[in-house]
N, C-alpha and C positions, 0 to 999 in steps of 0.2 A: 504494500500500500504506500502511496506517495502522500506526503504532507505538503500543503501549499500555504503560503503566508498571505494573508489579506493585507492590502496596502491601506493607507489612510483614506484613499478614495473608494475603498470597498471593492477593489479589483484583485484578481488572482491571475497569475501567469502559469499556463500549463507548461511543464517541462518538455524538452525536445523528445525524450523517449516516449512520453505519453502521446504527443502529436504524431510521432512516427507509428505508434501502435494503432492509432485511428486512421492512418493514411492521409493525414492532413498536411498540406504544404502551405507555404506563405501565400496569402491571397485567398485561400479556401475559407469556407464558412463552417461554423459548428452549430448544431442544434442542441438546445438545452431544454429538457422537460422536467417539470416539477412533479415528483411522485409523492405518495403519502409518506407520513412519518419523517418529514424533513430530508428526504432523499432526492437528489437530482441525477439525471442521466444526461451524459454528454456524448454526442456521436457526430460523425462527419455529416454535414448537411448535403443532401443530394443537390448537385448543381447541374444546370444544363451546360453541355459542352458546346463546342463549335460545330457548325454544320459539317465542316471538313472532317471531323472525327468520325461521323457516321459513314462518310464515303471511304475513309481510310480502312475501315474494317472489311471492306469488300476487296481491297487490294490483296492480291495473292500472287506469288511467283509460280504457284502450281496451277496448271490448267487441267480441268477435268473434262473428259469426253462424256458424251451422253451415256455410254456404257458404264463408265465409272460412277456417274451420278445414279444410274439405275441400280447398280450393285450396292452402293452405299445405302441408298434408300431401302432396298429390300433387306439388307442386314439390320438396319435400324428398326424396321417394322417387326423383324423376327427377334428383336431383343439382343442382337449380337453386337451392337454399338451403343 
């Protein structure tokens, strides 16, 4: 467990290892939820990415033939993938 110190302004700073654990980088946002019994939950906030990120996921060096796609699909439906 990590202990954080509250500043005179009522702020805390999350340590680098905690931010890394959450996958948070500079400029990212965090979401904080108040839970019962004085508990809070901090997690990485879902942010929308750039439109180019969506297109980048389609980039592939490997080209599939129709036969490859059919075979992969059949294997997936059969529970082999």
